[in-house]
ChimeraX commands (.cxc) that place a marker at each C-alpha (Angstrom):
marker #1 position 29.85,-61.66,-0.21 radius 0.5
marker #1 position 28.53,-61.19,-3.33 radius 0.5
marker #1 position 25.31,-60.86,-2.08 radius 0.5
marker #1 position 26.64,-57.90,-0.11 radius 0.5
marker #1 position 28.47,-56.46,-2.56 radius 0.5
marker #1 position 25.09,-56.69,-5.04 radius 0.5
marker #1 position 23.04,-54.63,-1.93 radius 0.5
marker #1 position 25.92,-51.67,-1.89 radius 0.5
marker #1 position 25.67,-51.18,-5.48 radius 0.5
marker #1 position 22.35,-50.95,-5.43 radius 0.5
marker #1 position 21.84,-48.63,-2.47 radius 0.5
marker #1 position 24.99,-46.27,-4.00 radius 0.5
marker #1 position 22.73,-45.87,-7.07 radius 0.5
marker #1 position 19.49,-45.89,-5.51 radius 0.5
marker #1 position 21.33,-42.23,-3.69 radius 0.5
marker #1 position 23.07,-41.06,-6.99 radius 0.5
marker #1 position 19.46,-41.40,-8.56 radius 0.5
marker #1 position 18.07,-39.31,-5.56 radius 0.5
marker #1 position 20.49,-36.39,-5.59 radius 0.5
marker #1 position 20.00,-36.54,-9.55 radius 0.5
marker #1 position 16.83,-36.19,-9.22 radius 0.5
marker #1 position 16.73,-33.59,-6.42 radius 0.5
marker #1 position 18.72,-31.30,-8.32 radius 0.5
marker #1 position 16.63,-31.75,-11.94 radius 0.5
marker #1 position 13.45,-30.21,-9.19 radius 0.5
marker #1 position 16.00,-27.44,-7.79 radius 0.5
marker #1 position 16.82,-26.29,-11.45 radius 0.5
marker #1 position 13.14,-26.32,-12.59 radius 0.5
marker #1 position 11.83,-24.55,-9.93 radius 0.5
marker #1 position 11.46,-20.71,-9.82 radius 0.5
marker #1 position 14.55,-19.05,-8.49 radius 0.5
marker #1 position 14.53,-17.18,-5.27 radius 0.5
marker #1 position 16.13,-14.34,-6.49 radius 0.5
marker #1 position 18.33,-12.84,-9.18 radius 0.5
marker #1 position 21.06,-15.12,-10.91 radius 0.5
marker #1 position 24.63,-14.93,-11.06 radius 0.5
marker #1 position 25.39,-12.50,-13.49 radius 0.5
marker #1 position 21.70,-10.78,-13.66 radius 0.5
marker #1 position 21.39,-7.48,-13.72 radius 0.5
marker #1 position 18.98,-5.58,-11.44 radius 0.5
marker #1 position 17.89,-2.30,-11.05 radius 0.5
marker #1 position 17.47,-0.65,-7.67 radius 0.5
marker #1 position 15.12,2.02,-7.00 radius 0.5
marker #1 position 17.16,4.80,-8.34 radius 0.5
marker #1 position 17.61,2.92,-11.53 radius 0.5
marker #1 position 21.35,2.37,-10.41 radius 0.5
marker #1 position 22.53,-1.24,-11.10 radius 0.5
marker #1 position 22.83,-3.14,-8.05 radius 0.5
marker #1 position 25.18,-5.81,-7.01 radius 0.5
marker #1 position 24.00,-8.92,-7.14 radius 0.5
marker #1 position 26.69,-9.71,-4.23 radius 0.5
marker #1 position 25.43,-7.45,-1.76 radius 0.5
marker #1 position 21.51,-7.46,-2.87 radius 0.5
marker #1 position 18.94,-7.15,-0.35 radius 0.5
marker #1 position 15.19,-7.82,-1.14 radius 0.5
marker #1 position 14.91,-3.67,-0.39 radius 0.5
marker #1 position 16.87,-3.08,-3.14 radius 0.5
marker #1 position 14.72,-4.63,-6.18 radius 0.5
marker #1 position 12.63,-2.14,-7.42 radius 0.5
marker #1 position 8.77,-2.12,-6.93 radius 0.5
marker #1 position 6.64,-3.29,-10.17 radius 0.5
marker #1 position 4.25,-0.33,-9.68 radius 0.5
marker #1 position 5.77,2.95,-8.74 radius 0.5
marker #1 position 3.83,5.02,-5.25 radius 0.5
marker #1 position 1.48,7.42,-6.67 radius 0.5
marker #1 position 0.16,10.58,-4.72 radius 0.5
marker #1 position -3.77,9.74,-3.83 radius 0.5
marker #1 position -5.98,10.73,-7.41 radius 0.5
marker #1 position -8.09,12.95,-5.05 radius 0.5
marker #1 position -5.36,14.59,-2.98 radius 0.5
marker #1 position -2.99,17.32,-4.65 radius 0.5
marker #1 position 0.51,17.05,-3.83 radius 0.5
marker #1 position 1.67,19.69,-1.73 radius 0.5
marker #1 position 3.82,22.82,-3.09 radius 0.5
marker #1 position 3.37,25.38,-0.50 radius 0.5
marker #1 position 2.10,25.90,2.89 radius 0.5
marker #1 position 0.73,27.42,5.60 radius 0.5
marker #1 position 1.12,26.68,9.08 radius 0.5
marker #1 position 0.83,28.78,12.78 radius 0.5
marker #1 position 3.76,30.80,14.59 radius 0.5
marker #1 position 3.92,31.46,17.99 radius 0.5
marker #1 position 3.26,34.63,17.74 radius 0.5
marker #1 position -0.45,33.78,16.53 radius 0.5
marker #1 position -0.15,34.78,12.73 radius 0.5
marker #1 position -0.34,32.48,9.61 radius 0.5
marker #1 position 3.00,31.97,7.62 radius 0.5
marker #1 position 3.37,30.49,3.89 radius 0.5
marker #1 position 5.73,29.76,1.74 radius 0.5
marker #1 position 5.16,32.65,-0.05 radius 0.5
marker #1 position 5.58,34.94,3.02 radius 0.5
marker #1 position 9.23,33.20,2.81 radius 0.5
marker #1 position 10.33,34.00,-0.08 radius 0.5
marker #1 position 12.63,36.43,-0.77 radius 0.5
marker #1 position 15.72,35.46,1.13 radius 0.5
marker #1 position 17.00,32.36,1.82 radius 0.5
marker #1 position 15.81,29.84,5.32 radius 0.5
marker #1 position 16.32,27.02,6.75 radius 0.5
marker #1 position 13.89,24.21,7.34 radius 0.5
marker #1 position 14.02,21.99,10.58 radius 0.5
marker #1 position 11.40,19.82,12.63 radius 0.5
marker #1 position 11.43,19.61,16.34 radius 0.5
marker #1 position 9.36,18.66,19.31 radius 0.5
marker #1 position 9.16,20.91,22.43 radius 0.5
marker #1 position 8.80,18.06,25.08 radius 0.5
marker #1 position 12.39,16.60,23.30 radius 0.5
marker #1 position 15.05,15.96,26.08 radius 0.5
marker #1 position 18.19,15.94,23.97 radius 0.5
marker #1 position 18.10,15.73,19.99 radius 0.5
marker #1 position 15.89,18.84,19.77 radius 0.5
marker #1 position 17.90,20.87,22.25 radius 0.5
marker #1 position 21.30,19.90,20.93 radius 0.5
marker #1 position 19.24,20.97,17.22 radius 0.5
marker #1 position 18.24,24.37,18.54 radius 0.5
marker #1 position 21.26,25.21,19.82 radius 0.5
marker #1 position 22.70,24.88,16.72 radius 0.5
marker #1 position 20.08,27.16,14.75 radius 0.5
marker #1 position 21.23,29.55,17.48 radius 0.5
marker #1 position 24.72,29.75,16.66 radius 0.5
marker #1 position 23.24,30.10,12.68 radius 0.5
marker #1 position 20.74,32.98,13.97 radius 0.5
marker #1 position 23.78,34.82,15.53 radius 0.5
marker #1 position 26.43,34.46,13.03 radius 0.5
marker #1 position 23.68,35.55,9.86 radius 0.5
marker #1 position 21.31,38.08,11.84 radius 0.5
marker #1 position 20.70,41.09,10.75 radius 0.5
marker #1 position 21.43,39.40,6.59 radius 0.5
marker #1 position 17.75,38.72,5.92 radius 0.5
marker #1 position 18.29,34.65,6.51 radius 0.5
marker #1 position 15.38,32.96,8.32 radius 0.5
marker #1 position 14.90,29.75,10.18 radius 0.5
marker #1 position 11.96,27.86,10.14 radius 0.5
marker #1 position 11.48,25.16,13.40 radius 0.5
marker #1 position 7.95,23.01,12.20 radius 0.5
marker #1 position 6.62,21.28,15.34 radius 0.5
marker #1 position 5.93,17.52,15.29 radius 0.5
marker #1 position 4.29,17.19,18.08 radius 0.5
marker #1 position 1.18,20.03,17.43 radius 0.5
marker #1 position -1.37,18.97,19.94 radius 0.5
marker #1 position 1.48,19.81,22.89 radius 0.5
marker #1 position 3.27,22.31,20.70 radius 0.5
marker #1 position 0.97,25.40,20.87 radius 0.5
marker #1 position 1.73,28.78,20.16 radius 0.5
marker #1 position 1.97,29.79,23.82 radius 0.5
marker #1 position 4.07,26.50,24.32 radius 0.5
marker #1 position 6.34,27.53,21.38 radius 0.5
marker #1 position 6.52,31.08,22.62 radius 0.5
marker #1 position 8.61,30.23,25.61 radius 0.5
marker #1 position 10.12,27.64,24.16 radius 0.5
marker #1 position 11.73,29.87,21.52 radius 0.5
marker #1 position 12.32,32.00,24.66 radius 0.5
marker #1 position 15.02,29.39,26.16 radius 0.5
marker #1 position 16.90,29.65,22.72 radius 0.5
marker #1 position 16.86,33.93,22.36 radius 0.5
marker #1 position 15.21,33.02,18.70 radius 0.5
marker #1 position 14.48,36.51,16.97 radius 0.5
marker #1 position 10.64,36.54,15.75 radius 0.5
marker #1 position 11.92,37.95,13.20 radius 0.5
marker #1 position 14.43,35.85,12.12 radius 0.5
marker #1 position 13.56,32.61,13.98 radius 0.5
marker #1 position 10.11,31.33,13.11 radius 0.5
marker #1 position 8.53,28.27,15.26 radius 0.5
marker #1 position 5.47,27.18,13.57 radius 0.5
marker #1 position 2.24,24.11,14.16 radius 0.5
marker #1 position -0.79,22.82,12.71 radius 0.5
marker #1 position -2.24,19.41,12.10 radius 0.5
marker #1 position -0.46,16.43,12.54 radius 0.5
marker #1 position -1.31,14.86,9.09 radius 0.5
marker #1 position -0.96,18.26,7.45 radius 0.5
marker #1 position 2.51,18.15,8.84 radius 0.5
marker #1 position 3.74,14.93,7.65 radius 0.5
marker #1 position 2.87,15.87,4.57 radius 0.5
marker #1 position 4.34,19.37,4.35 radius 0.5
marker #1 position 7.85,17.22,5.84 radius 0.5
marker #1 position 7.65,14.40,3.04 radius 0.5
marker #1 position 5.79,15.98,0.13 radius 0.5
marker #1 position 7.55,19.29,-0.14 radius 0.5
marker #1 position 10.65,18.88,2.32 radius 0.5
marker #1 position 11.39,15.34,1.35 radius 0.5
marker #1 position 11.90,14.62,5.11 radius 0.5
marker #1 position 10.07,11.69,6.88 radius 0.5
marker #1 position 8.27,12.97,9.99 radius 0.5
marker #1 position 5.61,11.20,12.42 radius 0.5
marker #1 position 4.36,12.45,16.01 radius 0.5
marker #1 position 7.85,13.30,17.87 radius 0.5
marker #1 position 9.20,11.55,15.16 radius 0.5
marker #1 position 12.19,13.82,13.05 radius 0.5
marker #1 position 15.29,13.68,11.30 radius 0.5
marker #1 position 18.45,15.34,11.99 radius 0.5
marker #1 position 18.70,17.11,8.48 radius 0.5
marker #1 position 18.47,21.10,8.15 radius 0.5
marker #1 position 16.94,22.05,4.77 radius 0.5
marker #1 position 18.26,25.06,2.82 radius 0.5
marker #1 position 15.88,26.64,0.67 radius 0.5
marker #1 position 16.75,29.24,-1.73 radius 0.5
marker #1 position 15.02,32.87,-2.26 radius 0.5
marker #1 position 12.77,31.35,-5.09 radius 0.5
marker #1 position 11.51,28.47,-2.71 radius 0.5
marker #1 position 13.95,25.75,-4.21 radius 0.5
marker #1 position 15.25,23.46,-2.10 radius 0.5
marker #1 position 18.97,23.63,-2.32 radius 0.5
marker #1 position 20.39,20.72,-0.25 radius 0.5
marker #1 position 20.34,18.73,3.12 radius 0.5
marker #1 position 22.78,18.99,6.08 radius 0.5
marker #1 position 23.26,16.68,8.58 radius 0.5
marker #1 position 23.47,18.92,11.72 radius 0.5
marker #1 position 25.09,16.51,13.71 radius 0.5
marker #1 position 28.33,16.24,11.26 radius 0.5
marker #1 position 30.23,19.49,11.96 radius 0.5
marker #1 position 31.31,19.45,8.12 radius 0.5
marker #1 position 28.09,19.46,7.01 radius 0.5
marker #1 position 27.14,22.30,9.41 radius 0.5
marker #1 position 30.16,24.45,8.04 radius 0.5
marker #1 position 29.18,23.38,4.60 radius 0.5
marker #1 position 25.71,24.88,5.31 radius 0.5
marker #1 position 26.84,28.29,6.56 radius 0.5
marker #1 position 28.87,28.46,3.60 radius 0.5
marker #1 position 25.98,27.71,1.19 radius 0.5
marker #1 position 23.97,30.49,2.89 radius 0.5
marker #1 position 26.57,32.79,2.44 radius 0.5
marker #1 position 26.86,31.36,-1.14 radius 0.5
marker #1 position 23.74,32.94,-1.50 radius 0.5
marker #1 position 23.29,36.21,0.48 radius 0.5
marker #1 position 26.43,37.05,-2.10 radius 0.5
marker #1 position 24.89,36.33,-4.71 radius 0.5
marker #1 position 21.50,37.90,-3.82 radius 0.5
marker #1 position 23.98,41.49,-2.99 radius 0.5
marker #1 position 25.66,40.89,-6.62 radius 0.5
marker #1 position 22.18,40.65,-8.20 radius 0.5
marker #1 position 20.93,44.08,-6.41 radius 0.5
marker #1 position 24.33,45.87,-7.64 radius 0.5
marker #1 position 23.78,44.64,-10.62 radius 0.5
marker link #1:1,2 radius 0.2
marker link #1:2,3 radius 0.2
marker link #1:3,4 radius 0.2
marker link #1:4,5 radius 0.2
marker link #1:5,6 radius 0.2
marker link #1:6,7 radius 0.2
marker link #1:7,8 radius 0.2
marker link #1:8,9 radius 0.2
marker link #1:9,10 radius 0.2
marker link #1:10,11 radius 0.2
marker link #1:11,12 radius 0.2
marker link #1:12,13 radius 0.2
marker link #1:13,14 radius 0.2
marker link #1:14,15 radius 0.2
marker link #1:15,16 radius 0.2
marker link #1:16,17 radius 0.2
marker link #1:17,18 radius 0.2
marker link #1:18,19 radius 0.2
marker link #1:19,20 radius 0.2
marker link #1:20,21 radius 0.2
marker link #1:21,22 radius 0.2
marker link #1:22,23 radius 0.2
marker link #1:23,24 radius 0.2
marker link #1:24,25 radius 0.2
marker link #1:25,26 radius 0.2
marker link #1:26,27 radius 0.2
marker link #1:27,28 radius 0.2
marker link #1:28,29 radius 0.2
marker link #1:29,30 radius 0.2
marker link #1:30,31 radius 0.2
marker link #1:31,32 radius 0.2
marker link #1:32,33 radius 0.2
marker link #1:33,34 radius 0.2
marker link #1:34,35 radius 0.2
marker link #1:35,36 radius 0.2
marker link #1:36,37 radius 0.2
marker link #1:37,38 radius 0.2
marker link #1:38,39 radius 0.2
marker link #1:39,40 radius 0.2
marker link #1:40,41 radius 0.2
marker link #1:41,42 radius 0.2
marker link #1:42,43 radius 0.2
marker link #1:43,44 radius 0.2
marker link #1:44,45 radius 0.2
marker link #1:45,46 radius 0.2
marker link #1:46,47 radius 0.2
marker link #1:47,48 radius 0.2
marker link #1:48,49 radius 0.2
marker link #1:49,50 radius 0.2
marker link #1:50,51 radius 0.2
marker link #1:51,52 radius 0.2
marker link #1:52,53 radius 0.2
marker link #1:53,54 radius 0.2
marker link #1:54,55 radius 0.2
marker link #1:55,56 radius 0.2
marker link #1:56,57 radius 0.2
marker link #1:57,58 radius 0.2
marker link #1:58,59 radius 0.2
marker link #1:59,60 radius 0.2
marker link #1:60,61 radius 0.2
marker link #1:61,62 radius 0.2
marker link #1:62,63 radius 0.2
marker link #1:63,64 radius 0.2
marker link #1:64,65 radius 0.2
marker link #1:65,66 radius 0.2
marker link #1:66,67 radius 0.2
marker link #1:67,68 radius 0.2
marker link #1:68,69 radius 0.2
marker link #1:69,70 radius 0.2
marker link #1:70,71 radius 0.2
marker link #1:71,72 radius 0.2
marker link #1:72,73 radius 0.2
marker link #1:73,74 radius 0.2
marker link #1:74,75 radius 0.2
marker link #1:75,76 radius 0.2
marker link #1:76,77 radius 0.2
marker link #1:77,78 radius 0.2
marker link #1:78,79 radius 0.2
marker link #1:79,80 radius 0.2
marker link #1:80,81 radius 0.2
marker link #1:81,82 radius 0.2
marker link #1:82,83 radius 0.2
marker link #1:83,84 radius 0.2
marker link #1:84,85 radius 0.2
marker link #1:85,86 radius 0.2
marker link #1:86,87 radius 0.2
marker link #1:87,88 radius 0.2
marker link #1:88,89 radius 0.2
marker link #1:89,90 radius 0.2
marker link #1:90,91 radius 0.2
marker link #1:91,92 radius 0.2
marker link #1:92,93 radius 0.2
marker link #1:93,94 radius 0.2
marker link #1:94,95 radius 0.2
marker link #1:95,96 radius 0.2
marker link #1:96,97 radius 0.2
marker link #1:97,98 radius 0.2
marker link #1:98,99 radius 0.2
marker link #1:99,100 radius 0.2
marker link #1:100,101 radius 0.2
marker link #1:101,102 radius 0.2
marker link #1:102,103 radius 0.2
marker link #1:103,104 radius 0.2
marker link #1:104,105 radius 0.2
marker link #1:105,106 radius 0.2
marker link #1:106,107 radius 0.2
marker link #1:107,108 radius 0.2
marker link #1:108,109 radius 0.2
marker link #1:109,110 radius 0.2
marker link #1:110,111 radius 0.2
marker link #1:111,112 radius 0.2
marker link #1:112,113 radius 0.2
marker link #1:113,114 radius 0.2
marker link #1:114,115 radius 0.2
marker link #1:115,116 radius 0.2
marker link #1:116,117 radius 0.2
marker link #1:117,118 radius 0.2
marker link #1:118,119 radius 0.2
marker link #1:119,120 radius 0.2
marker link #1:120,121 radius 0.2
marker link #1:121,122 radius 0.2
marker link #1:122,123 radius 0.2
marker link #1:123,124 radius 0.2
marker link #1:124,125 radius 0.2
marker link #1:125,126 radius 0.2
marker link #1:126,127 radius 0.2
marker link #1:127,128 radius 0.2
marker link #1:128,129 radius 0.2
marker link #1:129,130 radius 0.2
marker link #1:130,131 radius 0.2
marker link #1:131,132 radius 0.2
marker link #1:132,133 radius 0.2
marker link #1:133,134 radius 0.2
marker link #1:134,135 radius 0.2
marker link #1:135,136 radius 0.2
marker link #1:136,137 radius 0.2
marker link #1:137,138 radius 0.2
marker link #1:138,139 radius 0.2
marker link #1:139,140 radius 0.2
marker link #1:140,141 radius 0.2
marker link #1:141,142 radius 0.2
marker link #1:142,143 radius 0.2
marker link #1:143,144 radius 0.2
marker link #1:144,145 radius 0.2
marker link #1:145,146 radius 0.2
marker link #1:146,147 radius 0.2
marker link #1:147,148 radius 0.2
marker link #1:148,149 radius 0.2
marker link #1:149,150 radius 0.2
marker link #1:150,151 radius 0.2
marker link #1:151,152 radius 0.2
marker link #1:152,153 radius 0.2
marker link #1:153,154 radius 0.2
marker link #1:154,155 radius 0.2
marker link #1:155,156 radius 0.2
marker link #1:156,157 radius 0.2
marker link #1:157,158 radius 0.2
marker link #1:158,159 radius 0.2
marker link #1:159,160 radius 0.2
marker link #1:160,161 radius 0.2
marker link #1:161,162 radius 0.2
marker link #1:162,163 radius 0.2
marker link #1:163,164 radius 0.2
marker link #1:164,165 radius 0.2
marker link #1:165,166 radius 0.2
marker link #1:166,167 radius 0.2
marker link #1:167,168 radius 0.2
marker link #1:168,169 radius 0.2
marker link #1:169,170 radius 0.2
marker link #1:170,171 radius 0.2
marker link #1:171,172 radius 0.2
marker link #1:172,173 radius 0.2
marker link #1:173,174 radius 0.2
marker link #1:174,175 radius 0.2
marker link #1:175,176 radius 0.2
marker link #1:176,177 radius 0.2
marker link #1:177,178 radius 0.2
marker link #1:178,179 radius 0.2
marker link #1:179,180 radius 0.2
marker link #1:180,181 radius 0.2
marker link #1:181,182 radius 0.2
marker link #1:182,183 radius 0.2
marker link #1:183,184 radius 0.2
marker link #1:184,185 radius 0.2
marker link #1:185,186 radius 0.2
marker link #1:186,187 radius 0.2
marker link #1:187,188 radius 0.2
marker link #1:188,189 radius 0.2
marker link #1:189,190 radius 0.2
marker link #1:190,191 radius 0.2
marker link #1:191,192 radius 0.2
marker link #1:192,193 radius 0.2
marker link #1:193,194 radius 0.2
marker link #1:194,195 radius 0.2
marker link #1:195,196 radius 0.2
marker link #1:196,197 radius 0.2
marker link #1:197,198 radius 0.2
marker link #1:198,199 radius 0.2
marker link #1:199,200 radius 0.2
marker link #1:200,201 radius 0.2
marker link #1:201,202 radius 0.2
marker link #1:202,203 radius 0.2
marker link #1:203,204 radius 0.2
marker link #1:204,205 radius 0.2
marker link #1:205,206 radius 0.2
marker link #1:206,207 radius 0.2
marker link #1:207,208 radius 0.2
marker link #1:208,209 radius 0.2
marker link #1:209,210 radius 0.2
marker link #1:210,211 radius 0.2
marker link #1:211,212 radius 0.2
marker link #1:212,213 radius 0.2
marker link #1:213,214 radius 0.2
marker link #1:214,215 radius 0.2
marker link #1:215,216 radius 0.2
marker link #1:216,217 radius 0.2
marker link #1:217,218 radius 0.2
marker link #1:218,219 radius 0.2
marker link #1:219,220 radius 0.2
marker link #1:220,221 radius 0.2
marker link #1:221,222 radius 0.2
marker link #1:222,223 radius 0.2
marker link #1:223,224 radius 0.2
marker link #1:224,225 radius 0.2
marker link #1:225,226 radius 0.2
marker link #1:226,227 radius 0.2
marker link #1:227,228 radius 0.2
marker link #1:228,229 radius 0.2
marker link #1:229,230 radius 0.2
marker link #1:230,231 radius 0.2
view
């Protein structure tokens, strides 16, 4: 009986020592993530709650920079369905709404352009322009865009359909309008640009409230422009 008791005590002591050593190794090893109470800054420099922290919330040490040999875009020029080139300078002087689409899109783009049709009709004759940029330019030639625009009754003076090189359009989306775009890929957001060419805001067109806010913002811009002309 004594021998059994001694063996049991030795086994228990061995297990305890093993657990203690394992704990020491864990505490000495580098942590897989931030410790409790440690302040972490996200990509927007805001403090992140560790309880809900995800790997993508931790900022990278090296910020992203544009290529040194390529200037960051601040203006663009694309081919309109009429065959004429349209640039950012051509668009200045009145508010305009930018969207991205492609003509073979079976559903989302159709609904999106129906919303733009509503906006075109509501602000007809008031100088507001709508700029739809194709994210499938290989398919969307000026001839294709002419037929596509006709489906929505797009006024050629008010609603522009633009096409060009896909890599260039990717850069226009990301660098000028802060939208991730790729071949046959785009967001469901309208970008409102003021008469000076500055982005006023981004509006999720499927959200009814945001669409109404877009209309209110356009109306406000037009009223300010009218007031400035009177004074």
